[in-house]
FIKOLZA-1660 file (N, C-alpha, C; in steps of 0.1 Angstrom, whole numbers, plus 5000, padded with zeros to 4 digits):
% residues 199
   i   px   py   pz ch aa at
   1 5146 4692 5222  A  M  N
   1 5155 4703 5212  A  M CA
   1 5154 4719 5217  A  M  C
   2 5161 4726 5219  A  S  N
   2 5160 4739 5217  A  S CA
   2 5154 4745 5206  A  S  C
   3 5142 4759 5214  A  D  N
   3 5137 4766 5204  A  D CA
   3 5149 4778 5200  A  D  C
   4 5161 4781 5205  A  Y  N
   4 5170 4790 5205  A  Y CA
   4 5179 4786 5197  A  Y  C
   5 5186 4795 5185  A  H  N
   5 5202 4789 5180  A  H CA
   5 5209 4799 5188  A  H  C
   6 5223 4798 5174  A  R  N
   6 5236 4799 5185  A  R CA
   6 5231 4814 5184  A  R  C
   7 5238 4821 5200  A  G  N
   7 5234 4838 5199  A  G CA
   7 5224 4835 5209  A  G  C
   8 5214 4826 5215  A  G  N
   8 5204 4831 5223  A  G CA
   8 5192 4833 5213  A  G  C
   9 5189 4835 5205  A  K  N
   9 5180 4843 5197  A  K CA
   9 5171 4828 5191  A  K  C
  10 5155 4832 5196  A  K  N
  10 5143 4821 5195  A  K CA
  10 5143 4820 5181  A  K  C
  11 5142 4808 5177  A  K  N
  11 5136 4811 5162  A  K CA
  11 5122 4804 5165  A  K  C
  12 5119 4812 5150  A  D  N
  12 5105 4813 5148  A  D CA
  12 5102 4801 5138  A  D  C
  13 5094 4795 5142  A  F  N
  13 5083 4786 5135  A  F CA
  13 5071 4788 5134  A  F  C
  14 5069 4798 5129  A  G  N
  14 5057 4803 5130  A  G CA
  14 5046 4799 5140  A  G  C
  15 5030 4804 5135  A  P  N
  15 5019 4797 5143  A  P CA
  15 5018 4781 5148  A  P  C
  16 5014 4780 5159  A  R  N
  16 5011 4766 5165  A  R CA
  16 5002 4765 5155  A  R  C
  17 5001 4745 5156  A  K  N
  17 4991 4742 5146  A  K CA
  17 4991 4728 5149  A  K  C
  18 4978 4726 5151  A  N  N
  18 4974 4712 5149  A  N CA
  18 4977 4704 5164  A  N  C
  19 4985 4694 5167  A  S  N
  19 4988 4689 5179  A  S CA
  19 4998 4694 5185  A  S  C
  20 5004 4706 5181  A  Y  N
  20 5009 4718 5192  A  Y CA
  20 5003 4733 5199  A  Y  C
  21 4991 4726 5195  A  I  N
  21 4979 4733 5203  A  I CA
  21 4971 4721 5213  A  I  C
  22 4982 4727 5227  A  R  N
  22 4981 4723 5236  A  R CA
  22 4972 4729 5250  A  R  C
  23 4964 4740 5247  A  V  N
  23 4954 4745 5255  A  V CA
  23 4938 4738 5255  A  V  C
  24 4934 4734 5265  A  P  N
  24 4919 4731 5261  A  P CA
  24 4907 4734 5259  A  P  C
  25 4906 4748 5255  A  K  N
  25 4898 4750 5253  A  K CA
  25 4903 4763 5236  A  K  C
  26 4902 4767 5225  A  V  N
  26 4899 4775 5215  A  V CA
  26 4889 4784 5212  A  V  C
  27 4892 4797 5207  A  Q  N
  27 4880 4804 5201  A  Q CA
  27 4882 4799 5184  A  Q  C
  28 4872 4792 5179  A  L  N
  28 4875 4786 5169  A  L CA
  28 4866 4794 5156  A  L  C
  29 4874 4800 5144  A  I  N
  29 4869 4805 5130  A  I CA
  29 4872 4792 5122  A  I  C
  30 4860 4787 5117  A  T  N
  30 4863 4777 5102  A  T CA
  30 4865 4784 5094  A  T  C
  31 4868 4774 5083  A  E  N
  31 4876 4777 5071  A  E CA
  31 4866 4786 5063  A  E  C
  32 4852 4790 5067  A  T  N
  32 4844 4797 5060  A  T CA
  32 4844 4811 5064  A  T  C
  33 4850 4811 5078  A  G  N
  33 4853 4825 5082  A  G CA
  33 4840 4828 5091  A  G  C
  34 4833 4816 5095  A  E  N
  34 4821 4819 5106  A  E CA
  34 4826 4818 5121  A  E  C
  35 4824 4827 5135  A  N  N
  35 4830 4824 5142  A  N CA
  35 4823 4812 5150  A  N  C
  36 4830 4803 5153  A  I  N
  36 4822 4795 5163  A  I CA
  36 4822 4798 5177  A  I  C
  37 4829 4806 5186  A  G  N
  37 4831 4808 5196  A  G CA
  37 4838 4795 5203  A  G  C
  38 4837 4797 5217  A  E  N
  38 4850 4790 5225  A  E CA
  38 4843 4776 5223  A  E  C
  39 4853 4767 5222  A  I  N
  39 4851 4752 5217  A  I CA
  39 4862 4743 5222  A  I  C
  40 4865 4731 5232  A  D  N
  40 4867 4721 5232  A  D CA
  40 4884 4719 5223  A  D  C
  41 4895 4721 5223  A  T  N
  41 4906 4724 5214  A  T CA
  41 4903 4705 5205  A  T  C
  42 4900 4696 5213  A  S  N
  42 4899 4686 5207  A  S CA
  42 4889 4682 5197  A  S  C
  43 4876 4691 5200  A  K  N
  43 4863 4691 5192  A  K CA
  43 4870 4699 5182  A  K  C
  44 4880 4709 5182  A  A  N
  44 4883 4718 5173  A  A CA
  44 4892 4712 5158  A  A  C
  45 4900 4703 5167  A  L  N
  45 4906 4693 5164  A  L CA
  45 4898 4684 5147  A  L  C
  46 4891 4678 5158  A  Q  N
  46 4880 4665 5154  A  Q CA
  46 4875 4676 5137  A  Q  C
  47 4872 4691 5138  A  M  N
  47 4868 4699 5128  A  M CA
  47 4877 4698 5117  A  M  C
  48 4887 4703 5125  A  A  N
  48 4894 4703 5106  A  A CA
  48 4902 4692 5102  A  A  C
  49 4900 4681 5113  A  Q  N
  49 4907 4667 5103  A  Q CA
  49 4896 4663 5096  A  Q  C
  50 4882 4664 5100  A  E  N
  50 4871 4661 5088  A  E CA
  50 4873 4671 5078  A  E  C
  51 4877 4685 5078  A  A  N
  51 4877 4691 5062  A  A CA
  51 4888 4692 5058  A  A  C
  52 4900 4678 5062  A  E  N
  52 4910 4676 5057  A  E CA
  52 4924 4692 5055  A  E  C
  53 4922 4697 5067  A  L  N
  53 4926 4708 5069  A  L CA
  53 4932 4713 5083  A  L  C
  54 4940 4723 5084  A  D  N
  54 4945 4720 5096  A  D CA
  54 4942 4731 5105  A  D  C
  55 4938 4728 5120  A  L  N
  55 4938 4738 5128  A  L CA
  55 4952 4746 5135  A  L  C
  56 4950 4762 5129  A  V  N
  56 4961 4773 5131  A  V CA
  56 4959 4781 5142  A  V  C
  57 4964 4785 5154  A  E  N
  57 4964 4795 5157  A  E CA
  57 4966 4805 5154  A  E  C
  58 4957 4818 5152  A  V  N
  58 4959 4832 5145  A  V CA
  58 4961 4840 5159  A  V  C
  59 4958 4838 5171  A  G  N
  59 4955 4849 5181  A  G CA
  59 4962 4843 5192  A  G  C
  60 4971 4840 5190  A  A  N
  60 4979 4837 5201  A  A CA
  60 4979 4843 5218  A  A  C
  61 4976 4853 5219  A  N  N
  61 4975 4865 5232  A  N CA
  61 4963 4868 5239  A  N  C
  62 4954 4862 5223  A  A  N
  62 4934 4858 5234  A  A CA
  62 4934 4848 5242  A  A  C
  63 4927 4849 5251  A  K  N
  63 4924 4839 5260  A  K CA
  63 4906 4837 5260  A  K  C
  64 4906 4821 5253  A  P  N
  64 4915 4812 5250  A  P CA
  64 4918 4817 5240  A  P  C
  65 4927 4812 5229  A  P  N
  65 4935 4817 5221  A  P CA
  65 4924 4815 5209  A  P  C
  66 4924 4823 5198  A  V  N
  66 4922 4823 5185  A  V CA
  66 4925 4813 5174  A  V  C
  67 4918 4802 5172  A  C  N
  67 4918 4794 5161  A  C CA
  67 4915 4790 5148  A  C  C
  68 4920 4787 5138  A  K  N
  68 4910 4791 5126  A  K CA
  68 4913 4779 5118  A  K  C
  69 4905 4770 5114  A  I  N
  69 4908 4760 5103  A  I CA
  69 4910 4767 5092  A  I  C
  70 4923 4761 5086  A  M  N
  70 4923 4766 5072  A  M CA
  70 4937 4754 5065  A  M  C
  71 4942 4755 5052  A  D  N
  71 4948 4751 5050  A  D CA
  71 4968 4755 5053  A  D  C
  72 4974 4753 5056  A  Y  N
  72 4982 4758 5066  A  Y CA
  72 4997 4758 5055  A  Y  C
  73 4994 4755 5046  A  S  N
  73 5006 4757 5035  A  S CA
  73 5003 4766 5028  A  S  C
  74 4990 4762 5021  A  K  N
  74 4988 4777 5018  A  K CA
  74 4987 4794 5021  A  K  C
  75 4987 4790 5037  A  Y  N
  75 4987 4807 5046  A  Y CA
  75 5000 4811 5047  A  Y  C
  76 5009 4797 5047  A  V  N
  76 5022 4801 5046  A  V CA
  76 5032 4809 5036  A  V  C
  77 5026 4800 5027  A  Y  N
  77 5028 4810 5009  A  Y CA
  77 5024 4824 5008  A  Y  C
  78 5011 4826 5014  A  E  N
  78 5007 4840 5015  A  E CA
  78 5013 4849 5019  A  E  C
  79 5015 4844 5036  A  Q  N
  79 5019 4854 5043  A  Q CA
  79 5038 4855 5040  A  Q  C
  80 5041 4843 5029  A  N  N
  80 5059 4846 5026  A  N CA
  80 5055 4860 5011  A  N  C
  81 5045 4858 5008  A  K  N
  81 5040 4865 4992  A  K CA
  81 5041 4879 4997  A  K  C
  82 5031 4879 5005  A  K  N
  82 5031 4896 5013  A  K CA
  82 5041 4901 5017  A  K  C
  83 5050 4892 5024  A  A  N
  83 5062 4899 5032  A  A CA
  83 5072 4896 5020  A  A  C
  84 5070 4894 5009  A  R  N
  84 5083 4897 4998  A  R CA
  84 5080 4911 4989  A  R  C
  85 5066 4911 4991  A  K  N
  85 5059 4923 4983  A  K CA
  85 5062 4932 4990  A  K  C
  86 5064 4936 5002  A  N  N
  86 5062 4946 5013  A  N CA
  86 5080 4951 5011  A  N  C
  87 5085 4937 5012  A  K  N
  87 5100 4944 5013  A  K CA
  87 5105 4948 4999  A  K  C
  88 5100 4945 4989  A  S  N
  88 5102 4950 4974  A  S CA
  88 5098 4967 4976  A  S  C
  89 5085 4967 4977  A  N  N
  89 5082 4981 4982  A  N CA
  89 5087 4995 4988  A  N  C
  90 5093 4984 4997  A  K  N
  90 5102 4994 5006  A  K CA
  90 5116 4994 5002  A  K  C
  91 5120 4988 4993  A  N  N
  91 5132 4992 4987  A  N CA
  91 5129 4998 4972  A  N  C
  92 5120 5001 4969  A  K  N
  92 5118 5016 4958  A  K CA
  92 5122 5029 4957  A  K  C
  93 5129 5031 4954  A  S  N
  93 5136 5047 4953  A  S CA
  93 5124 5057 4950  A  S  C
  94 5131 5067 4957  A  L  N
  94 5120 5078 4947  A  L CA
  94 5125 5082 4937  A  L  C
  95 5110 5084 4927  A  K  N
  95 5123 5091 4915  A  K CA
  95 5114 5105 4912  A  K  C
  96 5122 5113 4907  A  E  N
  96 5116 5125 4905  A  E CA
  96 5118 5133 4892  A  E  C
  97 5106 5136 4885  A  F  N
  97 5102 5145 4874  A  F CA
  97 5099 5159 4875  A  F  C
  98 5112 5167 4866  A  K  N
  98 5112 5180 4867  A  K CA
  98 5105 5186 4850  A  K  C
  99 5097 5195 4859  A  F  N
  99 5092 5206 4845  A  F CA
  99 5092 5219 4848  A  F  C
 100 5090 5226 4835  A  S  N
 100 5094 5244 4840  A  S CA
 100 5080 5246 4830  A  S  C
 101 5073 5259 4832  A  P  N
 101 5063 5265 4825  A  P CA
 101 5063 5262 4812  A  P  C
 102 5074 5265 4805  A  V  N
 102 5074 5264 4793  A  V CA
 102 5084 5252 4788  A  V  C
 103 5082 5242 4790  A  I  N
 103 5086 5228 4785  A  I CA
 103 5083 5222 4771  A  I  C
 104 5088 5217 4765  A  D  N
 104 5082 5214 4750  A  D CA
 104 5074 5199 4755  A  D  C
 105 5065 5200 4749  A  V  N
 105 5052 5192 4745  A  V CA
 105 5058 5175 4747  A  V  C
 106 5067 5177 4731  A  G  N
 106 5075 5158 4735  A  G CA
 106 5081 5160 4748  A  G  C
 107 5088 5166 4752  A  D  N
 107 5096 5163 4766  A  D CA
 107 5088 5161 4776  A  D  C
 108 5076 5173 4781  A  K  N
 108 5066 5168 4788  A  K CA
 108 5058 5155 4787  A  K  C
 109 5057 5153 4775  A  N  N
 109 5049 5137 4772  A  N CA
 109 5060 5124 4776  A  N  C
 110 5068 5128 4774  A  T  N
 110 5083 5120 4778  A  T CA
 110 5079 5114 4793  A  T  C
 111 5083 5126 4797  A  R  N
 111 5084 5126 4814  A  R CA
 111 5072 5122 4823  A  R  C
 112 5058 5126 4815  A  I  N
 112 5048 5121 4822  A  I CA
 112 5048 5103 4818  A  I  C
 113 5054 5100 4809  A  R  N
 113 5047 5083 4802  A  R CA
 113 5057 5074 4812  A  R  C
 114 5073 5087 4816  A  R  N
 114 5082 5075 4822  A  R CA
 114 5077 5076 4838  A  R  C
 115 5073 5086 4840  A  A  N
 115 5065 5086 4858  A  A CA
 115 5056 5079 4855  A  A  C
 116 5051 5076 4851  A  K  N
 116 5039 5066 4853  A  K CA
 116 5042 5050 4849  A  K  C
 117 5053 5049 4839  A  E  N
 117 5059 5038 4844  A  E CA
 117 5068 5033 4861  A  E  C
 118 5073 5044 4860  A  F  N
 118 5076 5037 4874  A  F CA
 118 5070 5037 4886  A  F  C
 119 5056 5041 4883  A  L  N
 119 5042 5043 4892  A  L CA
 119 5039 5032 4893  A  L  C
 120 5037 5022 4884  A  D  N
 120 5032 5008 4881  A  D CA
 120 5044 5000 4882  A  D  C
 121 5056 5006 4880  A  K  N
 121 5069 4993 4889  A  K CA
 121 5071 4992 4908  A  K  C
 122 5061 5005 4913  A  G  N
 122 5061 5003 4928  A  G CA
 122 5066 5017 4934  A  G  C
 123 5072 5025 4926  A  H  N
 123 5084 5037 4932  A  H CA
 123 5073 5046 4932  A  H  C
 124 5076 5053 4943  A  P  N
 124 5070 5070 4948  A  P CA
 124 5074 5077 4935  A  P  C
 125 5072 5084 4932  A  V  N
 125 5070 5094 4923  A  V CA
 125 5074 5108 4928  A  V  C
 126 5081 5117 4922  A  K  N
 126 5077 5132 4928  A  K CA
 126 5076 5142 4912  A  K  C
 127 5064 5147 4915  A  L  N
 127 5071 5158 4900  A  L CA
 127 5070 5174 4908  A  L  C
 128 5079 5175 4897  A  T  N
 128 5083 5195 4907  A  T CA
 128 5082 5198 4891  A  T  C
 129 5077 5213 4897  A  M  N
 129 5073 5223 4885  A  M CA
 129 5083 5234 4885  A  M  C
 130 5092 5238 4881  A  W  N
 130 5104 5246 4889  A  W CA
 130 5099 5260 4879  A  W  C
 131 5103 5273 4885  A  I  N
 131 5099 5282 4884  A  I CA
 131 5111 5290 4880  A  I  C
 132 5112 5296 4869  A  K  N
 132 5127 5300 4870  A  K CA
 132 5126 5319 4864  A  K  C
 133 5142 5324 4868  A  G  N
 133 5134 5341 4862  A  G CA
 133 5125 5350 4864  A  G  C
 134 5120 5350 4852  A  R  N
 134 5108 5358 4854  A  R CA
 134 5094 5350 4847  A  R  C
 135 5097 5340 4847  A  Q  N
 135 5083 5331 4844  A  Q CA
 135 5073 5330 4851  A  Q  C
 136 5059 5332 4847  A  S  N
 136 5049 5335 4856  A  S CA
 136 5046 5324 4867  A  S  C
 137 5042 5327 4876  A  R  N
 137 5041 5317 4887  A  R CA
 137 5028 5311 4885  A  R  C
 138 5018 5321 4878  A  E  N
 138 5003 5313 4871  A  E CA
 138 5005 5306 4859  A  E  C
 139 5013 5306 4855  A  Q  N
 139 5011 5300 4841  A  Q CA
 139 5017 5285 4846  A  Q  C
 140 5026 5283 4854  A  A  N
 140 5033 5274 4860  A  A CA
 140 5021 5267 4865  A  A  C
 141 5017 5270 4872  A  K  N
 141 4999 5265 4880  A  K CA
 141 4995 5260 4872  A  K  C
 142 4994 5264 4861  A  E  N
 142 4978 5260 4849  A  E CA
 142 4991 5253 4841  A  E  C
 143 5002 5249 4840  A  V  N
 143 5007 5241 4833  A  V CA
 143 5008 5229 4841  A  V  C
 144 5012 5232 4857  A  F  N
 144 5012 5217 4865  A  F CA
 144 5000 5212 4866  A  F  C
 145 4988 5220 4864  A  T  N
 145 4975 5215 4870  A  T CA
 145 4971 5205 4856  A  T  C
 146 4978 5213 4845  A  D  N
 146 4974 5202 4833  A  D CA
 146 4978 5191 4832  A  D  C
 147 4996 5192 4836  A  I  N
 147 5001 5179 4837  A  I CA
 147 4996 5168 4848  A  I  C
 148 4990 5175 4862  A  L  N
 148 4983 5167 4870  A  L CA
 148 4973 5157 4865  A  L  C
 149 4966 5159 4857  A  T  N
 149 4954 5155 4846  A  T CA
 149 4957 5142 4846  A  T  C
 150 4970 5137 4843  A  N  N
 150 4975 5125 4831  A  N CA
 150 4976 5115 4844  A  N  C
 151 4974 5121 4857  A  F  N
 151 4978 5114 4868  A  F CA
 151 4964 5108 4881  A  F  C
 152 4954 5108 4870  A  T  N
 152 4939 5106 4881  A  T CA
 152 4936 5092 4887  A  T  C
 153 4946 5088 4877  A  D  N
 153 4941 5067 4880  A  D CA
 153 4953 5063 4896  A  D  C
 154 4960 5078 4903  A  Y  N
 154 4973 5074 4912  A  Y CA
 154 4968 5081 4924  A  Y  C
 155 4969 5076 4938  A  S  N
 155 4967 5083 4947  A  S CA
 155 4979 5091 4951  A  S  C
 156 4980 5104 4956  A  S  N
 156 4986 5112 4964  A  S CA
 156 4992 5116 4975  A  S  C
 157 5003 5115 4981  A  I  N
 157 5005 5113 4993  A  I CA
 157 4999 5134 5000  A  I  C
 158 5004 5141 4999  A  E  N
 158 4999 5154 5001  A  E CA
 158 4981 5154 4994  A  E  C
 159 4975 5165 5002  A  A  N
 159 4960 5166 4994  A  A CA
 159 4961 5173 4982  A  A  C
 160 4975 5182 4983  A  E  N
 160 4972 5190 4972  A  E CA
 160 4988 5197 4967  A  E  C
 161 4992 5204 4961  A  P  N
 161 5006 5202 4954  A  P CA
 161 5011 5212 4964  A  P  C
 162 5027 5211 4970  A  H  N
 162 5029 5217 4977  A  H CA
 162 5041 5230 4973  A  H  C
 163 5037 5241 4972  A  H  N
 163 5043 5253 4972  A  H CA
 163 5055 5256 4979  A  H  C
 164 5070 5252 4975  A  E  N
 164 5082 5256 4983  A  E CA
 164 5089 5268 4972  A  E  C
 165 5091 5279 4981  A  G  N
 165 5101 5287 4972  A  G CA
 165 5098 5294 4959  A  G  C
 166 5102 5287 4946  A  R  N
 166 5101 5285 4933  A  R CA
 166 5099 5275 4925  A  R  C
 167 5092 5264 4934  A  Q  N
 167 5086 5252 4933  A  Q CA
 167 5076 5247 4934  A  Q  C
 168 5066 5239 4929  A  I  N
 168 5053 5231 4928  A  I CA
 168 5058 5222 4930  A  I  C
 169 5058 5212 4945  A  N  N
 169 5058 5198 4938  A  N CA
 169 5044 5188 4946  A  N  C
 170 5043 5173 4939  A  I  N
 170 5038 5167 4948  A  I CA
 170 5043 5154 4948  A  I  C
 171 5037 5143 4955  A  T  N
 171 5039 5134 4952  A  T CA
 171 5037 5121 4954  A  T  C
 172 5028 5109 4940  A  Y  N
 172 5022 5097 4944  A  Y CA
 172 5033 5085 4944  A  Y  C
 173 5022 5073 4944  A  R  N
 173 5026 5061 4944  A  R CA
 173 5014 5051 4947  A  R  C
 174 5022 5045 4942  A  L  N
 174 5013 5033 4935  A  L CA
 174 4999 5031 4948  A  L  C
 175 5002 5026 4957  A  D  N
 175 4996 5021 4970  A  D CA
 175 4993 5032 4979  A  D  C
 176 4990 5046 4974  A  G  N
 176 4983 5057 4981  A  G CA
 176 4976 5053 4995  A  G  C
 177 4980 5061 5002  A  K  N
 177 4976 5058 5018  A  K CA
 177 4960 5067 5015  A  K  C
 178 4963 5079 5009  A  T  N
 178 4951 5085 5010  A  T CA
 178 4941 5086 4999  A  T  C
 179 4928 5088 4997  A  K  N
 179 4917 5083 4988  A  K CA
 179 4917 5096 4978  A  K  C
 180 4929 5107 4982  A  N  N
 180 4931 5120 4971  A  N CA
 180 4934 5118 4961  A  N  C
 181 4929 5122 4948  A  K  N
 181 4931 5116 4935  A  K CA
 181 4927 5131 4927  A  K  C
 182 4943 5134 4919  A  Q  N
 182 4937 5143 4913  A  Q CA
 182 4925 5146 4904  A  Q  C
 183 4917 5159 4902  A  N  N
 183 4910 5157 4893  A  N CA
 183 4910 5162 4879  A  N  C
 184 4900 5155 4874  A  S  N
 184 4903 5157 4857  A  S CA
 184 4903 5173 4855  A  S  C
 185 4907 5176 4841  A  K  N
 185 4911 5188 4835  A  K CA
 185 4897 5195 4839  A  K  C
 186 4883 5191 4839  A  E  N
 186 4875 5198 4836  A  E CA
 186 4867 5202 4851  A  E  C
 187 4873 5188 4858  A  E  N
 187 4872 5194 4875  A  E CA
 187 4878 5208 4880  A  E  C
 188 4895 5204 4876  A  N  N
 188 4899 5215 4880  A  N CA
 188 4900 5227 4878  A  N  C
 189 4891 5228 4868  A  K  N
 189 4885 5242 4862  A  K CA
 189 4872 5247 4870  A  K  C
 190 4863 5240 4875  A  A  N
 190 4853 5245 4875  A  A CA
 190 4857 5240 4893  A  A  C
 191 4866 5235 4899  A  N  N
 191 4864 5241 4913  A  N CA
 191 4877 5250 4918  A  N  C
 192 4883 5255 4909  A  K  N
 192 4888 5270 4907  A  K CA
 192 4882 5282 4915  A  K  C
 193 4895 5287 4924  A  P  N
 193 4884 5299 4932  A  P CA
 193 4879 5311 4923  A  P  C
 194 4873 5315 4925  A  E  N
 194 4868 5327 4917  A  E CA
 194 4880 5340 4918  A  E  C
 195 4883 5342 4908  A  G  N
 195 4895 5352 4904  A  G CA
 195 4911 5342 4902  A  G  C
 196 4906 5332 4899  A  E  N
 196 4922 5320 4890  A  E CA
 196 4913 5317 4880  A  E  C
 197 4901 5317 4876  A  Q  N
 197 4892 5310 4864  A  Q CA
 197 4904 5317 4849  A  Q  C
 198 4909 5315 4840  A  K  N
 198 4913 5319 4832  A  K CA
 198 4904 5325 4826  A  K  C
 199 4900 5340 4818  A  S  N
 199 4895 5346 4814  A  S CA
 199 4896 5343 4798  A  S  C
% end
């Protein structure tokens, strides 16, 4: 039977396993993660059968290919679960929450709570401080810093809040790739450069 469907595209049957591994030797990793090294494929298949598991090719491009003894059905389930999760996270749209230096405490707390709810659902969240008219930039920075102390459990994409015109913003996501986390209120105060300390 041909491995190709209509249109000439090769069908993906997943990694080779058990009797479909037809090379004379493989590099074997046991079910416990031990690297046995190069071994006859027939011996690797025997070890997998004795463990009542499958021999699965996990490194097809290696010479000889790398194979691991595992529960294949469980492996496929975990791979599919991971793929669904990644697809779901890619579809999460950015949510933006805007603040001002004179925002009402109730409104501020509501927006902080909603922002954290969206973060916990996997959405990236952008927090923006708008400075309007004669509002003080220093006051805006102080209020924004205080807001960010509520997000110490989340990683930010940027290392620091970004200043752009009359706004300051920073973006968070649940699985942040940076190790940066906003400091607590006390740490922010201690880390302020001299001259920015509140008198």
